[in-house]
PDB file as gemmi writes it, atoms N, CA and C in Angstrom:
CRYST1    1.000    1.000    1.000  90.00  90.00  90.00 P 1                      
ATOM      1  N   MET A   1       0.199   7.982 -14.181  1.00  0.00           N  
ATOM      2  CA  MET A   1       1.128   6.973 -13.743  1.00  0.00           C  
ATOM      3  C   MET A   1       2.490   7.562 -13.675  1.00  0.00           C  
ATOM      4  N   SER A   2       3.225   7.294 -12.600  1.00  0.00           N  
ATOM      5  CA  SER A   2       4.562   7.922 -12.394  1.00  0.00           C  
ATOM      6  C   SER A   2       5.520   7.103 -13.305  1.00  0.00           C  
ATOM      7  N   PRO A   3       6.628   7.804 -13.656  1.00  0.00           N  
ATOM      8  CA  PRO A   3       7.634   7.207 -14.544  1.00  0.00           C  
ATOM      9  C   PRO A   3       8.259   5.941 -13.923  1.00  0.00           C  
ATOM     10  N   SER A   4       8.327   5.886 -12.632  1.00  0.00           N  
ATOM     11  CA  SER A   4       8.964   4.742 -11.971  1.00  0.00           C  
ATOM     12  C   SER A   4       8.107   3.483 -12.033  1.00  0.00           C  
ATOM     13  N   VAL A   5       6.816   3.626 -12.389  1.00  0.00           N  
ATOM     14  CA  VAL A   5       5.936   2.488 -12.387  1.00  0.00           C  
ATOM     15  C   VAL A   5       6.179   1.635 -13.683  1.00  0.00           C  
ATOM     16  N   GLY A   6       6.594   2.201 -14.822  1.00  0.00           N  
ATOM     17  CA  GLY A   6       6.852   1.497 -15.990  1.00  0.00           C  
ATOM     18  C   GLY A   6       7.692   0.198 -15.851  1.00  0.00           C  
ATOM     19  N   PRO A   7       8.877   0.339 -15.240  1.00  0.00           N  
ATOM     20  CA  PRO A   7       9.651  -0.849 -14.997  1.00  0.00           C  
ATOM     21  C   PRO A   7       9.012  -1.900 -14.131  1.00  0.00           C  
ATOM     22  N   VAL A   8       8.217  -1.477 -13.195  1.00  0.00           N  
ATOM     23  CA  VAL A   8       7.493  -2.423 -12.299  1.00  0.00           C  
ATOM     24  C   VAL A   8       6.459  -3.179 -13.118  1.00  0.00           C  
ATOM     25  N   ILE A   9       5.774  -2.522 -14.019  1.00  0.00           N  
ATOM     26  CA  ILE A   9       4.758  -3.181 -14.910  1.00  0.00           C  
ATOM     27  C   ILE A   9       5.492  -4.240 -15.774  1.00  0.00           C  
ATOM     28  N   ALA A  10       6.610  -3.844 -16.294  1.00  0.00           N  
ATOM     29  CA  ALA A  10       7.395  -4.800 -17.167  1.00  0.00           C  
ATOM     30  C   ALA A  10       7.827  -5.974 -16.291  1.00  0.00           C  
ATOM     31  N   ALA A  11       8.265  -5.737 -15.066  1.00  0.00           N  
ATOM     32  CA  ALA A  11       8.668  -6.844 -14.154  1.00  0.00           C  
ATOM     33  C   ALA A  11       7.515  -7.718 -13.805  1.00  0.00           C  
ATOM     34  N   VAL A  12       6.316  -7.200 -13.648  1.00  0.00           N  
ATOM     35  CA  VAL A  12       5.114  -8.004 -13.443  1.00  0.00           C  
ATOM     36  C   VAL A  12       4.834  -8.851 -14.611  1.00  0.00           C  
ATOM     37  N   ASP A  13       4.901  -8.295 -15.805  1.00  0.00           N  
ATOM     38  CA  ASP A  13       4.706  -9.075 -17.023  1.00  0.00           C  
ATOM     39  C   ASP A  13       5.697 -10.211 -17.099  1.00  0.00           C  
ATOM     40  N   GLU A  14       6.916  -9.938 -16.718  1.00  0.00           N  
ATOM     41  CA  GLU A  14       8.032 -10.930 -16.796  1.00  0.00           C  
ATOM     42  C   GLU A  14       7.709 -12.137 -15.824  1.00  0.00           C  
ATOM     43  N   ILE A  15       7.325 -11.692 -14.570  1.00  0.00           N  
ATOM     44  CA  ILE A  15       7.073 -12.790 -13.565  1.00  0.00           C  
ATOM     45  C   ILE A  15       5.825 -13.587 -13.984  1.00  0.00           C  
ATOM     46  N   VAL A  16       4.855 -12.950 -14.567  1.00  0.00           N  
ATOM     47  CA  VAL A  16       3.672 -13.657 -15.048  1.00  0.00           C  
ATOM     48  C   VAL A  16       4.052 -14.659 -16.092  1.00  0.00           C  
ATOM     49  N   ASP A  17       4.931 -14.232 -17.025  1.00  0.00           N  
ATOM     50  CA  ASP A  17       5.431 -15.190 -18.089  1.00  0.00           C  
ATOM     51  C   ASP A  17       6.196 -16.373 -17.405  1.00  0.00           C  
ATOM     52  N   GLN A  18       7.022 -16.038 -16.462  1.00  0.00           N  
ATOM     53  CA  GLN A  18       7.893 -17.092 -15.811  1.00  0.00           C  
ATOM     54  C   GLN A  18       7.060 -18.087 -15.065  1.00  0.00           C  
ATOM     55  N   TYR A  19       6.047 -17.659 -14.358  1.00  0.00           N  
ATOM     56  CA  TYR A  19       5.275 -18.561 -13.529  1.00  0.00           C  
ATOM     57  C   TYR A  19       3.893 -18.903 -14.070  1.00  0.00           C  
ATOM     58  N   ARG A  20       3.641 -18.687 -15.354  1.00  0.00           N  
ATOM     59  CA  ARG A  20       2.361 -18.875 -15.961  1.00  0.00           C  
ATOM     60  C   ARG A  20       1.974 -20.344 -15.876  1.00  0.00           C  
ATOM     61  N   ASP A  21       2.871 -21.248 -16.180  1.00  0.00           N  
ATOM     62  CA  ASP A  21       2.550 -22.699 -16.186  1.00  0.00           C  
ATOM     63  C   ASP A  21       2.383 -23.235 -14.774  1.00  0.00           C  
ATOM     64  N   GLN A  22       3.196 -22.754 -13.858  1.00  0.00           N  
ATOM     65  CA  GLN A  22       3.106 -23.300 -12.501  1.00  0.00           C  
ATOM     66  C   GLN A  22       1.958 -22.710 -11.668  1.00  0.00           C  
ATOM     67  N   CYS A  23       1.750 -21.397 -11.781  1.00  0.00           N  
ATOM     68  CA  CYS A  23       0.824 -20.702 -10.855  1.00  0.00           C  
ATOM     69  C   CYS A  23      -0.396 -20.149 -11.577  1.00  0.00           C  
ATOM     70  N   LEU A  24      -0.340 -19.842 -12.829  1.00  0.00           N  
ATOM     71  CA  LEU A  24      -1.396 -19.132 -13.507  1.00  0.00           C  
ATOM     72  C   LEU A  24      -1.938 -19.970 -14.724  1.00  0.00           C  
ATOM     73  N   TRP A  25      -1.890 -21.264 -14.580  1.00  0.00           N  
ATOM     74  CA  TRP A  25      -2.294 -22.221 -15.642  1.00  0.00           C  
ATOM     75  C   TRP A  25      -3.718 -22.031 -16.103  1.00  0.00           C  
ATOM     76  N   PHE A  26      -4.556 -21.437 -15.269  1.00  0.00           N  
ATOM     77  CA  PHE A  26      -5.977 -21.281 -15.561  1.00  0.00           C  
ATOM     78  C   PHE A  26      -6.281 -20.021 -16.409  1.00  0.00           C  
ATOM     79  N   LEU A  27      -5.236 -19.268 -16.686  1.00  0.00           N  
ATOM     80  CA  LEU A  27      -5.398 -18.045 -17.527  1.00  0.00           C  
ATOM     81  C   LEU A  27      -5.094 -18.332 -18.961  1.00  0.00           C  
ATOM     82  N   ARG A  28      -5.605 -17.487 -19.863  1.00  0.00           N  
ATOM     83  CA  ARG A  28      -5.204 -17.585 -21.266  1.00  0.00           C  
ATOM     84  C   ARG A  28      -3.707 -17.345 -21.430  1.00  0.00           C  
ATOM     85  N   GLN A  29      -3.108 -17.989 -22.372  1.00  0.00           N  
ATOM     86  CA  GLN A  29      -1.660 -17.874 -22.563  1.00  0.00           C  
ATOM     87  C   GLN A  29      -1.215 -16.438 -22.976  1.00  0.00           C  
ATOM     88  N   ASP A  30      -2.178 -15.658 -23.519  1.00  0.00           N  
ATOM     89  CA  ASP A  30      -1.779 -14.324 -23.977  1.00  0.00           C  
ATOM     90  C   ASP A  30      -2.259 -13.257 -22.950  1.00  0.00           C  
ATOM     91  N   TYR A  31      -2.676 -13.660 -21.781  1.00  0.00           N  
ATOM     92  CA  TYR A  31      -3.242 -12.779 -20.786  1.00  0.00           C  
ATOM     93  C   TYR A  31      -2.088 -12.065 -20.032  1.00  0.00           C  
ATOM     94  N   TYR A  32      -2.181 -10.718 -19.945  1.00  0.00           N  
ATOM     95  CA  TYR A  32      -1.322  -9.918 -19.105  1.00  0.00           C  
ATOM     96  C   TYR A  32      -2.227  -8.952 -18.357  1.00  0.00           C  
ATOM     97  N   PRO A  33      -1.949  -8.754 -17.086  1.00  0.00           N  
ATOM     98  CA  PRO A  33      -2.801  -7.842 -16.259  1.00  0.00           C  
ATOM     99  C   PRO A  33      -2.663  -6.377 -16.803  1.00  0.00           C  
ATOM    100  N   ALA A  34      -3.840  -5.716 -16.857  1.00  0.00           N  
ATOM    101  CA  ALA A  34      -3.880  -4.377 -17.460  1.00  0.00           C  
ATOM    102  C   ALA A  34      -3.953  -3.269 -16.443  1.00  0.00           C  
ATOM    103  N   THR A  35      -4.469  -3.569 -15.216  1.00  0.00           N  
ATOM    104  CA  THR A  35      -4.631  -2.556 -14.172  1.00  0.00           C  
ATOM    105  C   THR A  35      -3.778  -2.992 -12.983  1.00  0.00           C  
ATOM    106  N   ASN A  36      -3.590  -2.036 -12.052  1.00  0.00           N  
ATOM    107  CA  ASN A  36      -2.831  -2.425 -10.862  1.00  0.00           C  
ATOM    108  C   ASN A  36      -3.611  -3.443 -10.041  1.00  0.00           C  
ATOM    109  N   ALA A  37      -4.967  -3.361  -9.979  1.00  0.00           N  
ATOM    110  CA  ALA A  37      -5.695  -4.326  -9.250  1.00  0.00           C  
ATOM    111  C   ALA A  37      -5.490  -5.750  -9.850  1.00  0.00           C  
ATOM    112  N   GLU A  38      -5.485  -5.820 -11.181  1.00  0.00           N  
ATOM    113  CA  GLU A  38      -5.233  -7.159 -11.809  1.00  0.00           C  
ATOM    114  C   GLU A  38      -3.771  -7.629 -11.509  1.00  0.00           C  
ATOM    115  N   ARG A  39      -2.808  -6.712 -11.550  1.00  0.00           N  
ATOM    116  CA  ARG A  39      -1.416  -7.036 -11.299  1.00  0.00           C  
ATOM    117  C   ARG A  39      -1.267  -7.575  -9.871  1.00  0.00           C  
ATOM    118  N   LEU A  40      -1.926  -6.867  -8.940  1.00  0.00           N  
ATOM    119  CA  LEU A  40      -1.842  -7.348  -7.522  1.00  0.00           C  
ATOM    120  C   LEU A  40      -2.481  -8.770  -7.371  1.00  0.00           C  
ATOM    121  N   ARG A  41      -3.513  -9.002  -8.055  1.00  0.00           N  
ATOM    122  CA  ARG A  41      -4.179 -10.334  -7.977  1.00  0.00           C  
ATOM    123  C   ARG A  41      -3.293 -11.362  -8.564  1.00  0.00           C  
ATOM    124  N   MET A  42      -2.620 -11.103  -9.689  1.00  0.00           N  
ATOM    125  CA  MET A  42      -1.725 -12.106 -10.274  1.00  0.00           C  
ATOM    126  C   MET A  42      -0.511 -12.330  -9.346  1.00  0.00           C  
ATOM    127  N   LEU A  43      -0.007 -11.293  -8.717  1.00  0.00           N  
ATOM    128  CA  LEU A  43       1.129 -11.468  -7.823  1.00  0.00           C  
ATOM    129  C   LEU A  43       0.709 -12.246  -6.570  1.00  0.00           C  
ATOM    130  N   GLU A  44      -0.575 -12.104  -6.118  1.00  0.00           N  
ATOM    131  CA  GLU A  44      -1.015 -12.863  -4.982  1.00  0.00           C  
ATOM    132  C   GLU A  44      -1.104 -14.404  -5.379  1.00  0.00           C  
ATOM    133  N   TYR A  45      -1.571 -14.672  -6.599  1.00  0.00           N  
ATOM    134  CA  TYR A  45      -1.583 -16.094  -7.074  1.00  0.00           C  
ATOM    135  C   TYR A  45      -0.168 -16.628  -7.095  1.00  0.00           C  
ATOM    136  N   ILE A  46       0.797 -15.867  -7.571  1.00  0.00           N  
ATOM    137  CA  ILE A  46       2.192 -16.316  -7.652  1.00  0.00           C  
ATOM    138  C   ILE A  46       2.720 -16.558  -6.276  1.00  0.00           C  
ATOM    139  N   GLU A  47       2.441 -15.658  -5.325  1.00  0.00           N  
ATOM    140  CA  GLU A  47       2.907 -15.847  -3.947  1.00  0.00           C  
ATOM    141  C   GLU A  47       2.287 -17.141  -3.393  1.00  0.00           C  
ATOM    142  N   ARG A  48       1.020 -17.388  -3.665  1.00  0.00           N  
ATOM    143  CA  ARG A  48       0.350 -18.543  -3.062  1.00  0.00           C  
ATOM    144  C   ARG A  48       0.783 -19.849  -3.648  1.00  0.00           C  
ATOM    145  N   TYR A  49       0.967 -19.905  -4.984  1.00  0.00           N  
ATOM    146  CA  TYR A  49       1.142 -21.177  -5.627  1.00  0.00           C  
ATOM    147  C   TYR A  49       2.599 -21.392  -6.113  1.00  0.00           C  
ATOM    148  N   GLY A  50       3.420 -20.389  -5.973  1.00  0.00           N  
ATOM    149  CA  GLY A  50       4.797 -20.497  -6.449  1.00  0.00           C  
ATOM    150  C   GLY A  50       5.785 -20.984  -5.394  1.00  0.00           C  
ATOM    151  N   ASP A  51       7.105 -21.040  -5.751  1.00  0.00           N  
ATOM    152  CA  ASP A  51       8.066 -21.471  -4.821  1.00  0.00           C  
ATOM    153  C   ASP A  51       8.510 -20.245  -3.980  1.00  0.00           C  
ATOM    154  N   LEU A  52       9.528 -20.445  -3.150  1.00  0.00           N  
ATOM    155  CA  LEU A  52      10.014 -19.404  -2.256  1.00  0.00           C  
ATOM    156  C   LEU A  52      10.503 -18.205  -3.059  1.00  0.00           C  
ATOM    157  N   ASP A  53      11.285 -18.372  -4.123  1.00  0.00           N  
ATOM    158  CA  ASP A  53      11.774 -17.301  -4.943  1.00  0.00           C  
ATOM    159  C   ASP A  53      10.587 -16.539  -5.534  1.00  0.00           C  
ATOM    160  N   ALA A  54       9.536 -17.268  -6.029  1.00  0.00           N  
ATOM    161  CA  ALA A  54       8.387 -16.591  -6.546  1.00  0.00           C  
ATOM    162  C   ALA A  54       7.741 -15.728  -5.535  1.00  0.00           C  
ATOM    163  N   TYR A  55       7.614 -16.261  -4.334  1.00  0.00           N  
ATOM    164  CA  TYR A  55       6.980 -15.531  -3.231  1.00  0.00           C  
ATOM    165  C   TYR A  55       7.745 -14.240  -2.968  1.00  0.00           C  
ATOM    166  N   ARG A  56       8.990 -14.319  -2.864  1.00  0.00           N  
ATOM    167  CA  ARG A  56       9.819 -13.130  -2.547  1.00  0.00           C  
ATOM    168  C   ARG A  56       9.766 -12.116  -3.630  1.00  0.00           C  
ATOM    169  N   ARG A  57       9.854 -12.542  -4.928  1.00  0.00           N  
ATOM    170  CA  ARG A  57       9.798 -11.621  -6.042  1.00  0.00           C  
ATOM    171  C   ARG A  57       8.421 -10.957  -6.123  1.00  0.00           C  
ATOM    172  N   ALA A  58       7.383 -11.748  -5.966  1.00  0.00           N  
ATOM    173  CA  ALA A  58       5.989 -11.160  -6.074  1.00  0.00           C  
ATOM    174  C   ALA A  58       5.760 -10.203  -4.893  1.00  0.00           C  
ATOM    175  N   ALA A  59       6.176 -10.539  -3.713  1.00  0.00           N  
ATOM    176  CA  ALA A  59       6.015  -9.615  -2.549  1.00  0.00           C  
ATOM    177  C   ALA A  59       6.687  -8.295  -2.789  1.00  0.00           C  
ATOM    178  N   ARG A  60       7.934  -8.371  -3.387  1.00  0.00           N  
ATOM    179  CA  ARG A  60       8.688  -7.117  -3.644  1.00  0.00           C  
ATOM    180  C   ARG A  60       7.892  -6.261  -4.689  1.00  0.00           C  
ATOM    181  N   LEU A  61       7.383  -6.890  -5.725  1.00  0.00           N  
ATOM    182  CA  LEU A  61       6.658  -6.123  -6.748  1.00  0.00           C  
ATOM    183  C   LEU A  61       5.375  -5.595  -6.185  1.00  0.00           C  
ATOM    184  N   LYS A  62       4.719  -6.320  -5.316  1.00  0.00           N  
ATOM    185  CA  LYS A  62       3.493  -5.871  -4.691  1.00  0.00           C  
ATOM    186  C   LYS A  62       3.772  -4.593  -3.860  1.00  0.00           C  
ATOM    187  N   ARG A  63       4.880  -4.620  -3.124  1.00  0.00           N  
ATOM    188  CA  ARG A  63       5.203  -3.389  -2.339  1.00  0.00           C  
ATOM    189  C   ARG A  63       5.383  -2.167  -3.275  1.00  0.00           C  
ATOM    190  N   TRP A  64       6.029  -2.385  -4.440  1.00  0.00           N  
ATOM    191  CA  TRP A  64       6.212  -1.272  -5.332  1.00  0.00           C  
ATOM    192  C   TRP A  64       4.864  -0.738  -5.956  1.00  0.00           C  
ATOM    193  N   LEU A  65       4.034  -1.680  -6.291  1.00  0.00           N  
ATOM    194  CA  LEU A  65       2.752  -1.326  -6.816  1.00  0.00           C  
ATOM    195  C   LEU A  65       1.892  -0.633  -5.786  1.00  0.00           C  
ATOM    196  N   LEU A  66       1.901  -1.137  -4.582  1.00  0.00           N  
ATOM    197  CA  LEU A  66       1.067  -0.473  -3.505  1.00  0.00           C  
ATOM    198  C   LEU A  66       1.642   0.890  -3.192  1.00  0.00           C  
ATOM    199  N   GLN A  67       3.000   1.031  -3.203  1.00  0.00           N  
ATOM    200  CA  GLN A  67       3.568   2.343  -2.902  1.00  0.00           C  
ATOM    201  C   GLN A  67       3.240   3.352  -3.958  1.00  0.00           C  
ATOM    202  N   SER A  68       3.267   2.959  -5.226  1.00  0.00           N  
ATOM    203  CA  SER A  68       2.984   3.862  -6.308  1.00  0.00           C  
ATOM    204  C   SER A  68       1.512   4.195  -6.435  1.00  0.00           C  
ATOM    205  N   SER A  69       0.626   3.226  -6.070  1.00  0.00           N  
ATOM    206  CA  SER A  69      -0.783   3.443  -6.169  1.00  0.00           C  
ATOM    207  C   SER A  69      -1.316   4.325  -5.056  1.00  0.00           C  
ATOM    208  N   SER A  70      -0.622   4.427  -3.921  1.00  0.00           N  
ATOM    209  CA  SER A  70      -1.087   5.299  -2.895  1.00  0.00           C  
ATOM    210  C   SER A  70      -0.452   6.687  -2.942  1.00  0.00           C  
ATOM    211  N   ALA A  71       0.519   6.913  -3.782  1.00  0.00           N  
ATOM    212  CA  ALA A  71       1.219   8.169  -3.865  1.00  0.00           C  
ATOM    213  C   ALA A  71       0.298   9.314  -4.255  1.00  0.00           C  
ATOM    214  N   PRO A  72      -0.563   9.170  -5.303  1.00  0.00           N  
ATOM    215  CA  PRO A  72      -1.419  10.298  -5.677  1.00  0.00           C  
ATOM    216  C   PRO A  72      -2.396  10.659  -4.588  1.00  0.00           C  
ATOM    217  N   SER A  73      -2.870   9.664  -3.797  1.00  0.00           N  
ATOM    218  CA  SER A  73      -3.813  10.002  -2.755  1.00  0.00           C  
ATOM    219  C   SER A  73      -3.221  10.701  -1.579  1.00  0.00           C  
ATOM    220  N   ALA A  74      -1.918  10.555  -1.493  1.00  0.00           N  
ATOM    221  CA  ALA A  74      -1.173  11.172  -0.324  1.00  0.00           C  
ATOM    222  C   ALA A  74      -0.962  12.679  -0.592  1.00  0.00           C  
ATOM    223  N   ALA A  75      -1.038  13.080  -1.871  1.00  0.00           N  
ATOM    224  CA  ALA A  75      -0.716  14.472  -2.222  1.00  0.00           C  
ATOM    225  C   ALA A  75      -1.866  15.433  -1.864  1.00  0.00           C  
TER     226      ALA A  75                                                      
END                                                                             
């Protein structure tokens, strides 16, 4: 994992906390995504069920996750 991914993971955990009641009500209260695939799925739920701000924030985080996940394969 690249060093720049750490803050993105923390930001995903933060947005999951913020939108848990509105968008992720069907998950356990202590659930946090552990893999990039799980993070991307949570961000998609937030985009789909959240407000415009949630959509924009989730889309930005998804771009960062997708960028960092494809970096090793490009080398």
